[in-house]
Backbone atoms as SQL, in Angstrom:
CREATE TABLE atoms (id INTEGER PRIMARY KEY, chain TEXT, resi INTEGER, resn TEXT, atom TEXT, x REAL, y REAL, z REAL);
INSERT INTO atoms VALUES
  (1, 'A', 1, 'MET', 'N', 78.915, 149.664, 88.188),
  (2, 'A', 1, 'MET', 'CA', 79.712, 150.399, 87.426),
  (3, 'A', 1, 'MET', 'C', 79.290, 150.257, 85.979),
  (4, 'A', 2, 'PRO', 'N', 79.396, 151.267, 85.147),
  (5, 'A', 2, 'PRO', 'CA', 78.915, 151.095, 83.830),
  (6, 'A', 2, 'PRO', 'C', 79.701, 150.114, 82.941),
  (7, 'A', 3, 'LEU', 'N', 78.916, 149.633, 82.139),
  (8, 'A', 3, 'LEU', 'CA', 79.520, 148.762, 80.878),
  (9, 'A', 3, 'LEU', 'C', 79.651, 149.437, 79.687),
  (10, 'A', 4, 'PHE', 'N', 80.699, 149.162, 78.872),
  (11, 'A', 4, 'PHE', 'CA', 81.062, 149.672, 77.688),
  (12, 'A', 4, 'PHE', 'C', 81.294, 148.534, 76.630),
  (13, 'A', 5, 'ALA', 'N', 80.604, 148.794, 75.320),
  (14, 'A', 5, 'ALA', 'CA', 80.803, 147.659, 74.314),
  (15, 'A', 5, 'ALA', 'C', 81.748, 148.452, 73.432),
  (16, 'A', 6, 'VAL', 'N', 82.829, 147.612, 72.898),
  (17, 'A', 6, 'VAL', 'CA', 83.970, 148.070, 72.083),
  (18, 'A', 6, 'VAL', 'C', 83.985, 147.211, 70.920),
  (19, 'A', 7, 'TYR', 'N', 83.688, 147.784, 69.894),
  (20, 'A', 7, 'TYR', 'CA', 83.775, 147.315, 68.388),
  (21, 'A', 7, 'TYR', 'C', 85.018, 147.785, 67.665),
  (22, 'A', 8, 'ALA', 'N', 85.873, 146.928, 67.505),
  (23, 'A', 8, 'ALA', 'CA', 87.119, 147.175, 66.893),
  (24, 'A', 8, 'ALA', 'C', 87.570, 146.352, 65.618),
  (25, 'A', 9, 'PRO', 'N', 87.130, 146.711, 64.509),
  (26, 'A', 9, 'PRO', 'CA', 87.553, 146.062, 63.397),
  (27, 'A', 9, 'PRO', 'C', 88.983, 146.146, 62.926),
  (28, 'A', 10, 'ASP', 'N', 89.621, 145.239, 62.483),
  (29, 'A', 10, 'ASP', 'CA', 91.027, 145.485, 61.989),
  (30, 'A', 10, 'ASP', 'C', 91.115, 146.202, 60.771),
  (31, 'A', 11, 'TYR', 'N', 92.319, 146.656, 60.562),
  (32, 'A', 11, 'TYR', 'CA', 92.568, 147.349, 59.183),
  (33, 'A', 11, 'TYR', 'C', 92.714, 145.932, 58.210),
  (34, 'A', 12, 'THR', 'N', 92.508, 146.512, 56.987),
  (35, 'A', 12, 'THR', 'CA', 92.135, 145.282, 55.980),
  (36, 'A', 12, 'THR', 'C', 93.436, 145.337, 54.922),
  (37, 'A', 13, 'ASP', 'N', 94.428, 146.140, 55.301),
  (38, 'A', 13, 'ASP', 'CA', 95.667, 145.906, 54.362),
  (39, 'A', 13, 'ASP', 'C', 96.151, 144.491, 54.510),
  (40, 'A', 14, 'GLU', 'N', 97.129, 144.093, 53.560),
  (41, 'A', 14, 'GLU', 'CA', 97.552, 142.615, 53.536),
  (42, 'A', 14, 'GLU', 'C', 98.498, 142.371, 54.804),
  (43, 'A', 15, 'ASP', 'N', 99.003, 143.394, 55.420),
  (44, 'A', 15, 'ASP', 'CA', 99.903, 143.048, 56.480),
  (45, 'A', 15, 'ASP', 'C', 99.161, 142.982, 57.833),
  (46, 'A', 16, 'ALA', 'N', 98.037, 143.424, 57.988),
  (47, 'A', 16, 'ALA', 'CA', 97.006, 143.472, 59.173),
  (48, 'A', 16, 'ALA', 'C', 97.299, 142.347, 59.954),
  (49, 'A', 17, 'ILE', 'N', 97.001, 141.178, 59.338),
  (50, 'A', 17, 'ILE', 'CA', 97.057, 139.845, 60.175),
  (51, 'A', 17, 'ILE', 'C', 98.420, 139.781, 60.847),
  (52, 'A', 18, 'ASN', 'N', 99.495, 139.947, 60.168),
  (53, 'A', 18, 'ASN', 'CA', 100.784, 139.789, 60.732),
  (54, 'A', 18, 'ASN', 'C', 101.005, 140.709, 61.954),
  (55, 'A', 19, 'ARG', 'N', 100.607, 141.874, 61.774),
  (56, 'A', 19, 'ARG', 'CA', 100.593, 142.938, 62.905),
  (57, 'A', 19, 'ARG', 'C', 99.857, 142.367, 64.060),
  (58, 'A', 20, 'ARG', 'N', 98.621, 141.783, 63.810),
  (59, 'A', 20, 'ARG', 'CA', 97.775, 141.089, 64.922),
  (60, 'A', 20, 'ARG', 'C', 98.526, 140.009, 65.637),
  (61, 'A', 21, 'LEU', 'N', 99.078, 139.246, 64.778),
  (62, 'A', 21, 'LEU', 'CA', 99.861, 137.874, 65.370),
  (63, 'A', 21, 'LEU', 'C', 100.934, 138.221, 65.966),
  (64, 'A', 22, 'ALA', 'N', 101.690, 139.268, 65.791),
  (65, 'A', 22, 'ALA', 'CA', 102.968, 139.702, 66.366),
  (66, 'A', 22, 'ALA', 'C', 102.682, 140.165, 67.794),
  (67, 'A', 23, 'VAL', 'N', 101.529, 140.660, 68.088),
  (68, 'A', 23, 'VAL', 'CA', 101.359, 141.263, 69.502),
  (69, 'A', 23, 'VAL', 'C', 100.129, 140.379, 70.147),
  (70, 'A', 24, 'ARG', 'N', 99.576, 139.339, 69.469),
  (71, 'A', 24, 'ARG', 'CA', 98.495, 138.787, 70.052),
  (72, 'A', 24, 'ARG', 'C', 98.622, 138.160, 71.404),
  (73, 'A', 25, 'GLU', 'N', 99.701, 137.695, 71.837),
  (74, 'A', 25, 'GLU', 'CA', 100.075, 137.139, 73.064),
  (75, 'A', 25, 'GLU', 'C', 100.206, 138.253, 74.081),
  (76, 'A', 26, 'THR', 'N', 100.612, 139.242, 73.646),
  (77, 'A', 26, 'THR', 'CA', 100.663, 140.381, 74.797),
  (78, 'A', 26, 'THR', 'C', 99.285, 141.037, 74.854),
  (79, 'A', 27, 'HIS', 'N', 98.460, 141.141, 73.892),
  (80, 'A', 27, 'HIS', 'CA', 97.061, 141.628, 74.007),
  (81, 'A', 27, 'HIS', 'C', 96.382, 140.640, 74.728),
  (82, 'A', 28, 'LEU', 'N', 96.420, 139.334, 74.604),
  (83, 'A', 28, 'LEU', 'CA', 95.574, 138.397, 75.441),
  (84, 'A', 28, 'LEU', 'C', 96.106, 138.460, 76.927),
  (85, 'A', 29, 'ALA', 'N', 97.257, 138.479, 77.180),
  (86, 'A', 29, 'ALA', 'CA', 97.789, 138.652, 78.579),
  (87, 'A', 29, 'ALA', 'C', 97.185, 139.814, 79.230),
  (88, 'A', 30, 'ARG', 'N', 97.252, 140.886, 78.621),
  (89, 'A', 30, 'ARG', 'CA', 96.707, 142.277, 79.111),
  (90, 'A', 30, 'ARG', 'C', 95.098, 141.925, 79.251),
  (91, 'A', 31, 'SER', 'N', 94.631, 141.497, 78.384),
  (92, 'A', 31, 'SER', 'CA', 92.958, 141.422, 78.514),
  (93, 'A', 31, 'SER', 'C', 92.643, 140.511, 79.689),
  (94, 'A', 32, 'LYS', 'N', 93.443, 139.365, 79.895),
  (95, 'A', 32, 'LYS', 'CA', 93.146, 138.443, 81.057),
  (96, 'A', 32, 'LYS', 'C', 93.544, 139.174, 82.386),
  (97, 'A', 33, 'ALA', 'N', 94.394, 139.891, 82.365),
  (98, 'A', 33, 'ALA', 'CA', 94.641, 140.789, 83.652),
  (99, 'A', 33, 'ALA', 'C', 93.792, 141.850, 83.951),
  (100, 'A', 34, 'ASN', 'N', 92.847, 142.154, 83.058),
  (101, 'A', 34, 'ASN', 'CA', 91.964, 143.363, 83.228),
  (102, 'A', 34, 'ASN', 'C', 90.875, 143.029, 84.030),
  (103, 'A', 35, 'PRO', 'N', 90.694, 143.634, 85.311),
  (104, 'A', 35, 'PRO', 'CA', 89.608, 143.044, 86.194),
  (105, 'A', 35, 'PRO', 'C', 88.281, 143.654, 85.568),
  (106, 'A', 36, 'GLY', 'N', 88.197, 144.574, 84.892),
  (107, 'A', 36, 'GLY', 'CA', 86.907, 145.116, 84.295),
  (108, 'A', 36, 'GLY', 'C', 86.399, 144.311, 83.127),
  (109, 'A', 37, 'ARG', 'N', 87.162, 143.325, 82.550),
  (110, 'A', 37, 'ARG', 'CA', 86.776, 142.722, 81.353),
  (111, 'A', 37, 'ARG', 'C', 85.652, 141.777, 81.576),
  (112, 'A', 38, 'LYS', 'N', 84.589, 141.884, 80.874),
  (113, 'A', 38, 'LYS', 'CA', 83.514, 141.058, 81.034),
  (114, 'A', 38, 'LYS', 'C', 83.208, 140.077, 79.963),
  (115, 'A', 39, 'LEU', 'N', 83.780, 140.423, 78.805),
  (116, 'A', 39, 'LEU', 'CA', 83.520, 139.638, 77.606),
  (117, 'A', 39, 'LEU', 'C', 84.485, 140.024, 76.494),
  (118, 'A', 40, 'GLY', 'N', 85.021, 139.138, 75.812),
  (119, 'A', 40, 'GLY', 'CA', 86.011, 139.604, 74.661),
  (120, 'A', 40, 'GLY', 'C', 86.453, 138.563, 73.789),
  (121, 'A', 41, 'GLY', 'N', 86.684, 138.907, 72.494),
  (122, 'A', 41, 'GLY', 'CA', 86.986, 137.986, 71.583),
  (123, 'A', 41, 'GLY', 'C', 87.244, 138.372, 70.321),
  (124, 'A', 42, 'ALA', 'N', 87.632, 137.595, 69.324),
  (125, 'A', 42, 'ALA', 'CA', 87.815, 137.954, 67.991),
  (126, 'A', 42, 'ALA', 'C', 86.706, 137.826, 67.254),
  (127, 'A', 43, 'MET', 'N', 86.379, 138.735, 66.240),
  (128, 'A', 43, 'MET', 'CA', 85.431, 138.710, 65.273),
  (129, 'A', 43, 'MET', 'C', 86.019, 137.845, 64.135),
  (130, 'A', 44, 'VAL', 'N', 85.241, 137.059, 63.459),
  (131, 'A', 44, 'VAL', 'CA', 85.800, 136.232, 62.228),
  (132, 'A', 44, 'VAL', 'C', 84.836, 136.517, 61.108),
  (133, 'A', 45, 'THR', 'N', 85.375, 136.102, 59.911),
  (134, 'A', 45, 'THR', 'CA', 84.524, 136.392, 58.817),
  (135, 'A', 45, 'THR', 'C', 83.413, 135.444, 58.783),
  (136, 'A', 46, 'PRO', 'N', 82.092, 135.973, 58.493),
  (137, 'A', 46, 'PRO', 'CA', 80.951, 135.163, 58.488),
  (138, 'A', 46, 'PRO', 'C', 81.070, 133.714, 57.867),
  (139, 'A', 47, 'ASN', 'N', 81.513, 133.769, 56.645),
  (140, 'A', 47, 'ASN', 'CA', 81.643, 132.545, 56.000),
  (141, 'A', 47, 'ASN', 'C', 82.328, 131.513, 56.631),
  (142, 'A', 48, 'ASP', 'N', 83.570, 131.811, 57.437),
  (143, 'A', 48, 'ASP', 'CA', 84.329, 130.806, 58.055),
  (144, 'A', 48, 'ASP', 'C', 83.730, 130.363, 59.249),
  (145, 'A', 49, 'ALA', 'N', 82.866, 131.305, 59.991),
  (146, 'A', 49, 'ALA', 'CA', 82.304, 130.837, 61.208),
  (147, 'A', 49, 'ALA', 'C', 80.845, 130.020, 60.912),
  (148, 'A', 50, 'LEU', 'N', 80.219, 130.340, 59.850),
  (149, 'A', 50, 'LEU', 'CA', 78.892, 129.709, 59.583),
  (150, 'A', 50, 'LEU', 'C', 78.922, 128.679, 58.642),
  (151, 'A', 51, 'ASP', 'N', 79.597, 128.789, 57.463),
  (152, 'A', 51, 'ASP', 'CA', 79.523, 127.936, 56.449),
  (153, 'A', 51, 'ASP', 'C', 80.671, 126.919, 56.484),
  (154, 'A', 52, 'LYS', 'N', 81.536, 127.141, 57.130),
  (155, 'A', 52, 'LYS', 'CA', 82.855, 126.350, 57.325),
  (156, 'A', 52, 'LYS', 'C', 83.253, 126.032, 58.582),
  (157, 'A', 53, 'PRO', 'N', 82.559, 125.374, 59.444),
  (158, 'A', 53, 'PRO', 'CA', 82.946, 125.385, 60.925),
  (159, 'A', 53, 'PRO', 'C', 84.306, 124.589, 61.079),
  (160, 'A', 54, 'ASP', 'N', 84.758, 123.735, 60.255),
  (161, 'A', 54, 'ASP', 'CA', 85.950, 123.028, 60.420),
  (162, 'A', 54, 'ASP', 'C', 87.145, 123.499, 59.844),
  (163, 'A', 55, 'GLN', 'N', 87.033, 124.736, 59.114),
  (164, 'A', 55, 'GLN', 'CA', 87.914, 125.402, 58.561),
  (165, 'A', 55, 'GLN', 'C', 88.625, 126.413, 59.386),
  (166, 'A', 56, 'PRO', 'N', 89.988, 126.846, 59.456),
  (167, 'A', 56, 'PRO', 'CA', 90.479, 127.806, 60.233),
  (168, 'A', 56, 'PRO', 'C', 89.849, 129.186, 59.975),
  (169, 'A', 57, 'ARG', 'N', 89.430, 129.918, 61.056),
  (170, 'A', 57, 'ARG', 'CA', 88.740, 131.102, 60.822),
  (171, 'A', 57, 'ARG', 'C', 89.727, 132.379, 60.760),
  (172, 'A', 58, 'GLU', 'N', 89.310, 133.371, 59.816),
  (173, 'A', 58, 'GLU', 'CA', 90.014, 134.377, 59.596),
  (174, 'A', 58, 'GLU', 'C', 89.531, 135.546, 60.634),
  (175, 'A', 59, 'MET', 'N', 90.522, 136.037, 61.403),
  (176, 'A', 59, 'MET', 'CA', 90.218, 137.113, 62.554),
  (177, 'A', 59, 'MET', 'C', 90.016, 138.517, 61.615),
  (178, 'A', 60, 'VAL', 'N', 88.918, 139.193, 61.889),
  (179, 'A', 60, 'VAL', 'CA', 88.843, 140.602, 61.320),
  (180, 'A', 60, 'VAL', 'C', 88.556, 141.701, 62.262),
  (181, 'A', 61, 'GLY', 'N', 88.749, 141.450, 63.479),
  (182, 'A', 61, 'GLY', 'CA', 88.401, 142.440, 64.416),
  (183, 'A', 61, 'GLY', 'C', 88.173, 141.828, 65.841),
  (184, 'A', 62, 'SER', 'N', 87.866, 142.757, 66.756),
  (185, 'A', 62, 'SER', 'CA', 87.625, 142.404, 68.195),
  (186, 'A', 62, 'SER', 'C', 86.393, 142.981, 68.640),
  (187, 'A', 63, 'LEU', 'N', 85.529, 142.185, 69.656),
  (188, 'A', 63, 'LEU', 'CA', 84.418, 142.625, 70.229),
  (189, 'A', 63, 'LEU', 'C', 84.627, 142.328, 71.692),
  (190, 'A', 64, 'MET', 'N', 84.438, 143.558, 72.635),
  (191, 'A', 64, 'MET', 'CA', 84.669, 143.497, 73.980),
  (192, 'A', 64, 'MET', 'C', 83.459, 144.058, 74.720),
  (193, 'A', 65, 'VAL', 'N', 83.460, 143.814, 75.905),
  (194, 'A', 65, 'VAL', 'CA', 82.508, 144.368, 76.855),
  (195, 'A', 65, 'VAL', 'C', 83.378, 144.647, 78.082),
  (196, 'A', 66, 'TRP', 'N', 83.549, 145.879, 78.496),
  (197, 'A', 66, 'TRP', 'CA', 84.339, 146.222, 79.674),
  (198, 'A', 66, 'TRP', 'C', 83.510, 147.029, 80.779),
  (199, 'A', 67, 'GLU', 'N', 83.802, 146.932, 82.023),
  (200, 'A', 67, 'GLU', 'CA', 83.284, 147.574, 83.031),
  (201, 'A', 67, 'GLU', 'C', 84.275, 148.594, 83.374),
  (202, 'A', 68, 'CYS', 'N', 83.774, 149.806, 83.367),
  (203, 'A', 68, 'CYS', 'CA', 84.787, 151.036, 83.539),
  (204, 'A', 68, 'CYS', 'C', 83.886, 152.094, 84.426),
  (205, 'A', 69, 'THR', 'N', 84.657, 152.981, 85.074),
  (206, 'A', 69, 'THR', 'CA', 84.139, 153.765, 85.755),
  (207, 'A', 69, 'THR', 'C', 83.347, 154.880, 84.888),
  (208, 'A', 70, 'ASN', 'N', 84.003, 155.392, 83.651),
  (209, 'A', 70, 'ASN', 'CA', 83.367, 156.278, 82.639),
  (210, 'A', 70, 'ASN', 'C', 84.027, 156.030, 81.485),
  (211, 'A', 71, 'TYR', 'N', 83.638, 156.743, 80.544),
  (212, 'A', 71, 'TYR', 'CA', 83.995, 156.945, 79.073),
  (213, 'A', 71, 'TYR', 'C', 85.456, 157.045, 78.894),
  (214, 'A', 72, 'ALA', 'N', 85.991, 157.954, 79.796),
  (215, 'A', 72, 'ALA', 'CA', 87.540, 158.360, 79.753),
  (216, 'A', 72, 'ALA', 'C', 88.193, 157.069, 80.045),
  (217, 'A', 73, 'GLU', 'N', 87.797, 156.294, 80.956),
  (218, 'A', 73, 'GLU', 'CA', 88.576, 155.085, 81.511),
  (219, 'A', 73, 'GLU', 'C', 88.551, 154.170, 80.455),
  (220, 'A', 74, 'ALA', 'N', 87.310, 153.867, 79.691),
  (221, 'A', 74, 'ALA', 'CA', 87.265, 152.986, 78.645),
  (222, 'A', 74, 'ALA', 'C', 88.244, 153.335, 77.335),
  (223, 'A', 75, 'LEU', 'N', 88.317, 154.636, 77.315),
  (224, 'A', 75, 'LEU', 'CA', 89.079, 155.174, 76.101),
  (225, 'A', 75, 'LEU', 'C', 90.620, 155.006, 76.354),
  (226, 'A', 76, 'GLU', 'N', 91.103, 155.131, 77.454),
  (227, 'A', 76, 'GLU', 'CA', 92.271, 155.116, 78.203),
  (228, 'A', 76, 'GLU', 'C', 92.719, 153.393, 78.056),
  (229, 'A', 77, 'ARG', 'N', 91.846, 152.733, 78.345),
  (230, 'A', 77, 'ARG', 'CA', 92.078, 151.202, 78.135),
  (231, 'A', 77, 'ARG', 'C', 92.361, 150.840, 76.702),
  (232, 'A', 78, 'LEU', 'N', 91.411, 151.405, 75.885),
  (233, 'A', 78, 'LEU', 'CA', 91.609, 151.108, 74.471),
  (234, 'A', 78, 'LEU', 'C', 92.964, 151.600, 73.994),
  (235, 'A', 79, 'HIS', 'N', 93.412, 152.745, 74.304),
  (236, 'A', 79, 'HIS', 'CA', 94.467, 153.348, 73.678),
  (237, 'A', 79, 'HIS', 'C', 95.823, 152.896, 74.293),
  (238, 'A', 80, 'GLY', 'N', 95.648, 152.111, 75.399),
  (239, 'A', 80, 'GLY', 'CA', 96.848, 151.236, 75.997),
  (240, 'A', 80, 'GLY', 'C', 96.923, 149.763, 75.367),
  (241, 'A', 81, 'ASP', 'N', 95.843, 149.524, 74.698),
  (242, 'A', 81, 'ASP', 'CA', 96.049, 148.044, 74.146),
  (243, 'A', 81, 'ASP', 'C', 97.101, 147.835, 73.007),
  (244, 'A', 82, 'PRO', 'N', 97.695, 146.730, 73.128),
  (245, 'A', 82, 'PRO', 'CA', 98.721, 146.504, 71.904),
  (246, 'A', 82, 'PRO', 'C', 98.136, 146.556, 70.696),
  (247, 'A', 83, 'TYR', 'N', 96.938, 146.101, 70.482),
  (248, 'A', 83, 'TYR', 'CA', 96.225, 146.106, 69.146),
  (249, 'A', 83, 'TYR', 'C', 96.115, 147.487, 68.646),
  (250, 'A', 84, 'TRP', 'N', 95.670, 148.456, 69.607),
  (251, 'A', 84, 'TRP', 'CA', 95.597, 149.829, 69.118),
  (252, 'A', 84, 'TRP', 'C', 96.878, 150.523, 68.810),
  (253, 'A', 85, 'ILE', 'N', 97.940, 150.213, 69.618),
  (254, 'A', 85, 'ILE', 'CA', 99.351, 150.846, 69.655),
  (255, 'A', 85, 'ILE', 'C', 100.011, 150.341, 68.419),
  (256, 'A', 86, 'ASN', 'N', 99.762, 148.965, 67.967),
  (257, 'A', 86, 'ASN', 'CA', 100.456, 148.463, 66.941),
  (258, 'A', 86, 'ASN', 'C', 99.609, 148.477, 65.700),
  (259, 'A', 87, 'ASN', 'N', 98.624, 149.326, 65.483),
  (260, 'A', 87, 'ASN', 'CA', 97.783, 149.529, 64.234),
  (261, 'A', 87, 'ASN', 'C', 97.142, 148.314, 63.738),
  (262, 'A', 88, 'VAL', 'N', 96.713, 147.511, 64.702),
  (263, 'A', 88, 'VAL', 'CA', 95.882, 146.352, 64.339),
  (264, 'A', 88, 'VAL', 'C', 94.308, 146.862, 64.105),
  (265, 'A', 89, 'TRP', 'N', 93.884, 147.477, 65.082),
  (266, 'A', 89, 'TRP', 'CA', 92.518, 147.949, 64.977),
  (267, 'A', 89, 'TRP', 'C', 92.419, 149.219, 64.114),
  (268, 'A', 90, 'ASP', 'N', 91.491, 149.223, 63.236),
  (269, 'A', 90, 'ASP', 'CA', 91.074, 150.449, 62.490),
  (270, 'A', 90, 'ASP', 'C', 90.659, 151.599, 63.472),
  (271, 'A', 91, 'LYS', 'N', 91.484, 152.618, 63.443),
  (272, 'A', 91, 'LYS', 'CA', 91.265, 153.579, 64.436),
  (273, 'A', 91, 'LYS', 'C', 90.214, 154.550, 64.012),
  (274, 'A', 92, 'GLU', 'N', 89.872, 154.531, 62.781),
  (275, 'A', 92, 'GLU', 'CA', 88.595, 155.367, 62.259),
  (276, 'A', 92, 'GLU', 'C', 87.332, 154.630, 62.492),
  (277, 'A', 93, 'LYS', 'N', 87.438, 153.275, 62.600),
  (278, 'A', 93, 'LYS', 'CA', 86.080, 152.485, 62.755),
  (279, 'A', 93, 'LYS', 'C', 85.882, 152.010, 64.004),
  (280, 'A', 94, 'THR', 'N', 86.809, 152.002, 65.065),
  (281, 'A', 94, 'THR', 'CA', 86.674, 151.526, 66.380),
  (282, 'A', 94, 'THR', 'C', 85.487, 152.310, 67.053),
  (283, 'A', 95, 'LEU', 'N', 84.788, 151.676, 67.858),
  (284, 'A', 95, 'LEU', 'CA', 83.631, 152.390, 68.451),
  (285, 'A', 95, 'LEU', 'C', 83.570, 151.788, 69.953),
  (286, 'A', 96, 'ILE', 'N', 83.300, 152.924, 70.789),
  (287, 'A', 96, 'ILE', 'CA', 83.128, 152.605, 72.149),
  (288, 'A', 96, 'ILE', 'C', 81.643, 153.163, 72.505),
  (289, 'A', 97, 'THR', 'N', 80.796, 152.317, 73.015),
  (290, 'A', 97, 'THR', 'CA', 79.541, 152.960, 73.376),
  (291, 'A', 97, 'THR', 'C', 78.970, 152.274, 74.689),
  (292, 'A', 98, 'PRO', 'N', 78.337, 153.133, 75.459),
  (293, 'A', 98, 'PRO', 'CA', 77.655, 152.645, 76.651),
  (294, 'A', 98, 'PRO', 'C', 76.756, 151.295, 76.292),
  (295, 'A', 99, 'PHE', 'N', 76.882, 150.292, 77.250),
  (296, 'A', 99, 'PHE', 'CA', 76.151, 149.069, 77.030),
  (297, 'A', 99, 'PHE', 'C', 75.357, 148.759, 78.301),
  (298, 'A', 100, 'VAL', 'N', 73.989, 148.294, 78.053),
  (299, 'A', 100, 'VAL', 'CA', 73.288, 147.863, 79.106),
  (300, 'A', 100, 'VAL', 'C', 72.932, 146.391, 78.911),
  (301, 'A', 101, 'SER', 'N', 72.964, 145.538, 79.941),
  (302, 'A', 101, 'SER', 'CA', 72.696, 144.217, 79.648),
  (303, 'A', 101, 'SER', 'C', 71.493, 143.793, 80.653),
  (304, 'A', 102, 'PRO', 'N', 70.457, 143.072, 80.116),
  (305, 'A', 102, 'PRO', 'CA', 69.455, 142.859, 80.974),
  (306, 'A', 102, 'PRO', 'C', 69.868, 141.531, 81.922),
  (307, 'A', 103, 'VAL', 'N', 71.023, 140.900, 81.559),
  (308, 'A', 103, 'VAL', 'CA', 71.412, 139.887, 82.349),
  (309, 'A', 103, 'VAL', 'C', 72.835, 140.236, 83.075),
  (310, 'A', 104, 'PRO', 'N', 72.864, 140.072, 84.411),
  (311, 'A', 104, 'PRO', 'CA', 74.085, 140.488, 85.043),
  (312, 'A', 104, 'PRO', 'C', 75.421, 139.950, 84.510),
  (313, 'A', 105, 'MET', 'N', 76.215, 140.667, 84.262),
  (314, 'A', 105, 'MET', 'CA', 77.529, 140.381, 83.661),
  (315, 'A', 105, 'MET', 'C', 78.600, 139.928, 84.716);
């Protein structure tokens, strides 16, 4: 079955983190229950991740790899996610693209 990479940066307004945190548990539960989920997690600011590993990280988006029958299924999965529905992910910058891995996932 084809793989799809999903790059979903968050909106950058000051309330974006509050929208993310408000639906985070629902998003995580839905993600864990997804049989096509191969990889997923939060993107964090580079300085927090690289320069200050002991500091709390600032979440700025999500990166996922899904196994789906086709692009339409990946798009449907994206549009059903609580982060999409609740305007956490920036809808103009989110990208779904076919993904090929040389290592089985």
